[in-house]
C-alpha positions as CSV (number, residue, x, y, z in Angstrom):
1,M,103.4,109.8,80.9
2,R,103.0,110.6,76.8
3,A,104.8,111.3,74.1
4,M,105.2,114.8,72.4
5,S,108.0,115.0,70.1
6,P,109.3,113.1,66.8
7,A,110.7,109.8,67.3
8,K,114.4,110.1,67.5
9,A,113.8,111.8,70.7
10,Q,111.1,111.6,72.9
11,V,110.1,114.5,75.6
12,L,108.1,112.9,78.4
13,Q,106.0,114.4,80.7
14,V,106.5,112.9,84.5
15,P,104.5,113.6,87.1
16,G,106.2,116.2,90.0
17,P,106.2,117.4,93.5
18,E,104.8,120.5,91.6
19,G,103.3,119.4,88.7
20,E,104.8,117.4,85.8
21,R,108.1,117.7,84.3
22,E,109.2,117.3,80.9
23,V,112.0,115.1,80.3
24,R,113.9,114.5,77.3
25,V,115.1,110.8,76.4
26,S,116.9,110.4,73.3
27,S,117.5,107.7,71.5
28,P,114.6,106.3,72.8
29,D,114.1,103.0,70.4
30,R,117.5,102.1,71.4
31,V,117.2,98.1,72.7
32,L,118.7,97.7,76.1
33,W,117.8,93.6,76.6
34,P,117.9,92.5,73.2
35,Q,116.0,89.1,73.6
36,E,113.3,91.0,75.5
37,G,113.1,93.8,73.2
38,I,112.8,96.2,75.6
39,T,114.1,99.8,74.8
40,K,115.2,102.8,76.7
41,L,112.2,104.3,76.4
42,D,110.4,101.2,77.8
43,L,112.6,101.6,81.1
44,A,112.1,105.0,81.6
45,Q,108.0,104.2,81.7
46,Y,108.8,101.1,83.8
47,V,110.6,103.7,86.2
48,V,107.6,106.4,86.1
49,D,105.4,103.3,86.7
50,V,106.9,102.3,89.9
51,A,107.8,105.9,91.1
52,E,106.2,105.4,95.2
53,P,108.4,102.5,95.9
54,F,111.0,103.4,93.9
55,L,111.3,106.9,95.6
56,R,110.5,105.4,99.0
57,A,113.2,102.8,98.7
58,N,116.0,104.8,96.8
59,G,115.4,108.6,97.5
60,D,117.2,110.7,99.5
61,R,120.3,108.8,99.4
62,P,123.5,109.2,97.0
63,V,123.4,106.8,94.4
64,A,125.6,105.6,91.8
65,L,124.6,104.4,88.4
66,Q,125.7,101.1,86.5
67,R,125.5,102.5,82.8
68,F,125.5,100.8,79.8
69,P,125.4,103.2,76.7
70,T,124.4,100.5,74.1
71,G,122.4,98.1,75.9
72,I,123.4,95.2,78.6
73,D,125.3,93.4,75.9
74,G,127.6,96.2,75.3
75,E,130.1,98.5,77.3
76,E,129.2,99.5,80.9
77,F,130.5,101.9,83.5
78,F,130.0,103.0,87.2
79,S,129.0,106.7,87.2
80,K,129.6,108.2,90.8
81,N,130.5,111.8,90.0
82,P,127.4,113.6,88.6
83,P,127.7,113.9,85.0
84,R,127.5,116.7,83.1
85,G,124.0,118.4,82.4
86,V,122.5,117.5,85.6
87,P,119.0,118.9,85.6
88,D,118.4,121.7,88.0
89,Y,115.4,119.9,89.9
90,T,118.3,117.2,90.6
91,R,120.4,117.8,93.5
92,T,124.1,116.4,95.1
93,T,125.4,115.7,98.4
94,M,128.7,115.7,99.4
95,C,130.3,112.3,100.1
96,T,133.3,110.9,101.8
97,Y,135.5,108.1,100.5
98,P,137.5,104.8,102.1
99,S,140.8,107.2,100.7
100,G,139.4,110.3,102.6
101,R,138.8,112.0,99.3
102,R,135.4,113.7,98.5
103,H,133.4,114.8,95.5
104,P,129.2,115.1,95.1
105,Q,127.3,112.5,94.2
106,L,123.2,112.1,92.7
107,V,120.3,111.8,95.2
108,I,117.0,111.4,94.1
109,D,114.2,113.2,95.2
110,E,111.4,112.6,92.4
111,I,111.3,110.2,90.0
112,A,112.1,112.8,87.1
113,S,115.4,112.7,88.3
114,A,115.7,108.7,87.8
115,V,113.7,109.0,84.4
116,W,116.8,111.5,83.4
117,M,119.6,109.2,84.7
118,V,117.6,106.3,82.3
119,Q,118.2,109.3,79.6
120,M,121.5,108.6,80.6
121,N,121.6,105.1,80.2
122,T,121.1,103.7,83.7
123,I,120.3,100.5,84.4
124,T,120.8,99.4,87.6
125,F,120.7,102.2,90.8
126,H,123.1,101.4,93.6
127,P,121.9,103.6,96.5
128,W,124.1,103.5,99.8
129,P,122.5,102.8,103.2
130,M,122.8,106.4,104.6
131,R,120.1,109.7,104.0
132,A,122.0,112.7,102.0
133,D,122.5,114.8,104.9
134,D,124.8,112.3,106.7
135,N,126.5,109.6,104.8
136,D,128.2,108.9,107.9
137,R,125.7,107.0,110.1
138,P,123.4,104.4,107.9
139,D,119.8,104.3,108.5
140,E,119.8,100.8,107.6
141,V,121.4,97.4,107.4
142,R,122.1,95.5,104.5
143,I,122.9,92.1,104.1
144,D,123.5,90.2,100.8
145,L,123.4,86.2,101.0
146,D,125.0,85.5,98.0
147,P,124.9,81.6,96.7
148,Q,128.5,80.1,95.9
149,P,129.1,77.4,93.0
150,G,126.5,74.6,94.1
151,R,124.0,76.2,95.9
152,G,121.3,78.4,94.4
153,F,118.9,80.9,94.8
154,A,116.7,78.3,97.1
155,D,119.6,77.8,99.3
156,A,119.6,81.8,99.4
157,V,116.1,81.8,100.8
158,E,116.5,79.4,103.3
159,A,119.3,81.4,104.7
160,A,117.2,84.4,104.6
161,L,114.7,82.9,106.5
162,L,117.0,82.2,109.5
163,L,119.0,85.1,109.4
164,R,115.3,86.7,110.0
165,E,115.2,84.9,113.5
166,V,118.5,86.0,114.3
167,M,117.9,89.8,113.4
168,T,114.6,89.4,115.2
169,D,116.2,88.1,118.1
170,V,118.5,91.4,117.9
171,G,115.6,93.8,118.0
172,L,115.3,94.6,114.2
173,T,112.9,94.2,111.6
174,P,114.1,92.9,108.3
175,W,113.0,93.2,105.1
176,V,113.7,90.8,102.1
177,K,113.8,91.2,98.7
178,T,114.9,89.3,95.5
179,S,118.4,90.8,94.2
180,G,117.6,90.2,90.8
181,N,120.1,87.5,90.1
182,R,120.5,84.3,92.2
183,G,120.5,86.1,95.9
184,V,118.6,87.6,98.4
185,H,119.1,90.9,100.1
186,V,117.8,91.3,103.7
187,Y,117.3,94.5,105.2
188,A,116.3,96.7,108.4
189,R,115.7,100.2,109.2
190,I,117.9,101.4,112.1
191,E,118.1,104.4,114.0
192,R,121.3,106.8,113.0
193,D,122.8,106.7,115.9
194,R,126.1,105.1,115.0
195,E,128.9,105.4,112.5
196,I,129.1,103.3,109.7
197,L,132.4,101.1,111.1
198,D,130.3,100.3,114.3
199,V,126.9,99.4,112.4
200,R,129.4,97.1,109.5
201,H,130.9,95.6,113.0
202,G,127.1,95.0,114.2
203,V,126.5,93.1,110.6
204,I,129.8,90.8,111.2
205,G,127.5,89.8,114.7
206,I,124.6,89.0,112.9
207,A,126.7,86.8,110.2
208,R,128.5,85.0,112.8
209,E,125.5,84.5,114.9
210,L,124.0,82.9,111.8
211,E,127.0,80.9,110.8
212,R,126.9,79.4,114.0
213,R,123.4,78.1,113.8
214,D,123.9,76.5,110.3
215,P,127.9,76.0,109.5
216,D,126.8,73.8,106.9
217,L,124.4,76.4,105.2
218,V,126.0,79.6,105.4
219,T,129.8,81.2,105.6
220,T,131.0,84.7,106.3
221,A,134.4,83.5,104.5
222,W,136.1,86.3,102.7
223,W,138.3,84.2,100.5
224,K,136.6,82.5,97.9
225,E,138.5,79.2,97.9
226,E,137.4,79.1,101.7
227,R,133.8,79.1,101.3
228,G,132.7,75.6,99.7
229,E,129.4,75.2,98.8
230,R,127.8,77.8,100.9
231,V,125.8,80.8,100.9
232,F,128.4,83.5,101.3
233,V,126.7,85.9,104.2
234,D,128.2,89.5,102.7
235,F,129.4,91.7,105.4
236,N,131.4,93.8,103.1
237,Q,128.2,95.6,101.4
238,M,127.9,97.3,104.6
239,S,131.3,99.3,104.2
240,R,131.6,102.6,102.9
241,D,131.0,103.3,99.3
242,R,129.8,100.0,99.0
243,T,126.5,99.0,97.3
244,I,123.8,96.8,96.2
245,A,121.5,97.1,93.3
246,G,118.4,99.3,94.9
247,A,114.6,97.8,95.6
248,Y,112.7,97.7,92.2
249,S,116.3,98.0,90.4
250,P,116.5,96.4,87.4
251,R,119.6,94.2,86.4
252,P,121.3,94.1,83.5
253,L,120.9,90.4,82.7
254,P,118.6,88.6,80.3
255,G,114.9,88.5,81.0
256,A,115.3,92.3,82.3
257,P,114.9,91.0,86.2
258,V,114.3,93.7,88.8
259,S,115.4,93.4,92.5
260,M,111.9,92.8,94.5
261,P,110.6,93.4,97.6
262,V,108.6,90.6,98.8
263,S,107.1,89.6,101.9
264,W,108.4,86.8,104.2
265,D,105.6,84.4,103.7
266,R,105.9,84.5,100.0
267,L,109.6,84.3,99.9
268,R,109.7,80.3,99.5
269,D,107.2,80.9,96.4
270,V,109.0,83.1,94.1
271,A,111.7,82.7,91.7
272,P,114.1,85.8,90.0
273,G,112.2,85.4,87.0
274,D,109.0,86.6,88.6
275,F,110.0,89.8,88.6
276,T,110.9,91.8,85.6
277,V,110.7,95.0,84.1
278,R,107.6,94.0,82.0
279,T,106.0,92.3,85.1
280,V,106.4,94.5,88.6
281,P,104.5,97.6,87.6
282,G,101.2,95.2,87.2
283,I,102.3,93.3,90.2
284,V,103.0,96.9,92.2
285,A,99.5,98.0,91.3
286,D,97.8,94.7,92.6
287,E,99.7,94.0,95.2
288,G,101.1,97.1,96.1
289,D,104.6,97.7,98.0
290,A,106.0,94.9,100.4
291,W,108.2,96.9,101.9
292,A,105.6,100.0,102.6
293,G,106.0,100.4,106.3
294,A,109.9,99.8,106.5
295,D,110.6,103.5,107.4
296,D,107.9,103.5,110.1
297,A,110.1,100.6,111.6
298,A,113.6,101.5,112.6
299,G,115.3,99.9,115.3
300,S,118.9,99.6,117.5
301,I,121.8,98.5,116.0
302,D,122.7,98.1,120.1
303,G,121.7,93.9,120.1
304,A,123.8,93.7,116.9
305,M,126.6,95.2,118.0
306,A,126.5,92.9,121.4
307,L,126.5,90.2,119.1
308,W,130.5,92.1,118.1
309,D,131.5,92.4,121.4
310,K,130.7,89.3,122.9
311,D,132.6,87.7,119.8
312,V,135.6,89.6,120.5
313,Q,135.4,89.6,123.9
314,E,134.2,85.8,125.2
315,R,135.4,83.9,121.7
316,G,138.3,86.2,120.4
317,L,137.3,86.8,117.5
318,G,138.1,90.3,115.9
319,E,137.9,92.2,112.5
320,L,137.3,90.6,109.2
321,S,138.7,91.8,105.8
322,F,138.0,94.8,104.4
323,P,137.2,95.3,100.7
324,P,140.6,95.2,98.7
325,D,140.1,98.9,97.3
326,Y,140.4,99.8,101.1
327,P,143.6,101.2,102.6
328,K,144.9,99.2,105.4
329,M,142.2,99.0,108.5
330,P,143.0,98.8,112.2
331,G,142.9,95.0,113.4
332,E,142.2,93.9,109.7
333,P,143.9,90.7,109.2
334,L,147.0,90.2,106.2
335,R,145.4,90.7,103.0
336,V,147.0,87.1,101.9
337,Q,145.4,84.3,100.3
338,P,145.1,81.4,102.9
339,S,146.5,78.9,100.4
340,R,149.6,81.6,99.8
341,K,149.6,82.3,103.3
342,R,150.3,78.6,104.1
343,K,153.0,77.9,101.0
344,D,154.7,81.0,102.1
């Protein structure tokens, strides 16, 4: 990639499927991470440097953009509708939301699209767990392990290692990444034969089994007041229109951390700060993509669904709470904070 125009704007030559594309980046010297001095142009270069694994993880999916017009210390907003000026090499796909409304979302098919999204002040990319041609049937499971106050990254790592056992037991091949903050994300590719609500139930089955194996470490409690000092297994990241930072996506935090795929045998040895916009390109160049084999390891969600069914039929456990912006869902518990419910 090389600069071709005056300092006020850079026209970047970005590799594409049929040769190079020109992508204009305005305000290239705008500082996005003030403490690190990382600019908009630096971020565009980062995206190009990690193009292959970035596309493998985030491409061919609806994607929402977390945008920061003046850097991480300024205003931010999520962009789901495509902004004006979408280039002709960037497609959209029609998505259906929990409310029933529908509108298009962007899809990344080549890295020039991601660079253009950086031009539109995107820092974090939030892809859906479905492919662009069918946003009803996920092709991957995502589980977010979120340490609550009193717990930290090391606790999320231990929860992830136990989660790996549970997922392997039900026939899935799990892959792990740092969240870019204090948590850990665990994924598994699945066959696209069930719709999103079924897959969410499979994830709840996995989460409950994980909680049974170590209830002092992890919790599935939706209400924060019931979680205690444990790692929350966020099953609702497997709900329609809920997304987390994609693999290789930067985060809007000091240090310019990246949500980084790692191998299971290295997980205990890493720290979130090891992986940043400045360090990740060199790591990828030296070590490759820890998730390189993920697309070839799709498993069946049936084993996870069997856990859900057993919980319902033998343990009397049913639906768990949905995100608060959802319409009331069948079988859902009352949306009342437990302490308020007791008082009432």
